[in-house]
C-alpha positions, -999 to 999 in steps of 0.1 A, spaced: 0 0 0 12 35 -8 -2 63 14 0 98 0 15 121 26 -3 153 14 -38 137 16 -43 135 53 -81 139 55 -88 102 50 -64 92 77 -79 116 102 -115 106 93 -105 70 100 -87 80 132 -118 98 145 -140 68 136 -116 43 151 -113 62 184 -151 66 187 -155 28 186 -140 24 221 -160 12 250 -147 43 268 -167 64 244 -197 42 235 -201 23 268 -197 -10 249 -173 -23 223 -183 -9 189 -155 -29 171 -163 -64 183 -158 -84 152 -147 -88 116 -179 -73 103 -175 -41 123 -139 -38 113 -148 -43 76 -175 -16 79 -150 8 96 -124 6 69 -148 4 39 -140 30 12 -104 35 24 -86 13 -2 -72 -10 25 -69 -47 22 -97 -69 35 -93 -77 72 -91 -111 87 -103 -122 122 -68 -118 137 -68 -81 127 -97 -72 150 -77 -74 183 -47 -57 167 -68 -28 155 -84 -25 189 -49 -21 204 -41 5 177 -72 24 188 -56 30 222 -24 43 206 -43 67 184 -64 80 213 -32 85 233 -17 107 205 -49 128 203 -47 133 241 -11 145 241 -3 179 257 21 192 230 25 191 193 60 176 198 44 147 217 18 142 190 45 142 163 66 117 182 36 94 187 26 96 151 62 89 142 61 57 161 29 47 142 47 55 109 76 33 119 52 3 120 49 6 82 84 -6 79 95 15 49 107 51 45 87 77 26 93 78 -12 88 104 -38 71 93 -70 53 109 -99 16 102 -104 7 92 -140 5 125 -159 7 144 -126 30 160 -101 55 144 -78 40 132 -46 53 119 -13 41 84 -3 45 62 27 47 26 15 39 -3 37 58 -35 37 45 -63 16 24 -85 37 22 -60 66 -6 -67 91 -37 -45 86 -31 -28 119 3 -16 106 -12 -3 74 -38 15 94 -12 29 117 7 44 88 -25 58 72 -37 73 105 -2 86 113 -1 106 81 -35 121 91 -23 130 126 9 146 112 -12 165 86 -34 179 113 -4 191 134 13 206 103 -17 222 86 -41 231 115 -22 229 147 -21 206 178 -51 225 193 -73 207 168 -70 176 190 -99 179 214 -120 162 240 -158 159 233 -178 188 248 -208 166 256 -213 161 293 -203 126 303 -187 117 270 -151 106 271 -145 108 234 -116 126 217 -113 137 181 -93 158 156 -113 188 143 -106 192 106 -136 215 100 -128 246 81 -139 269 109 -123 247 136 -154 249 158 -164 212 161 -173 204 197 -184 167 197 -166 135 189 -197 122 172 -219 152 162 -248 130 153 -248 112 186 -232 135 212 -245 168 197 -280 154 194 -281 141 229 -271 174 243 -296 192 221 -324 169 233 -313 173 269 -313 211 266 -347 210 249 -362 189 277 -347 212 303 -363 243 286 -397 225 285 -394 216 322 -387 253 330 -417 265 309 -441 241 327 -429 248 362 
């Protein structure tokens, strides 16, 4: 697999999705089996997972969360560097057919899926630090949620790890509180 270094959005999208599968965030394991792992990586041009990959990707999830929770950009870069090292090969410069030269991170032939994911996500994490800044790694603002995420929105105002879930929960709770105030 060759991961383009300049295209970090896919890696960050997958990092955010992976971290949000944690029992710490969901209350239960949201990446319990091969079907869930296949659904998670669908559309990312990664090899098809096998059963043995599930546990390794669950372990990778902890590493990615740890990088998102770092206190400094230097710590995040060092952590992402460790993930990149799992790919086993140094970056290469190659020309796209009829296009410009691009940096790529190749993964070793036969590398486990977790190592390919580590490299893909590391490129995303490094891209966020470089292009947007370390302060884009955030904790979810929803009360009681322990999720973390990388905010790659244009305005940089994302507040929730899973906007459809955490944001909606908070909106519903606020709505109910307003209704209670109106009736009392």
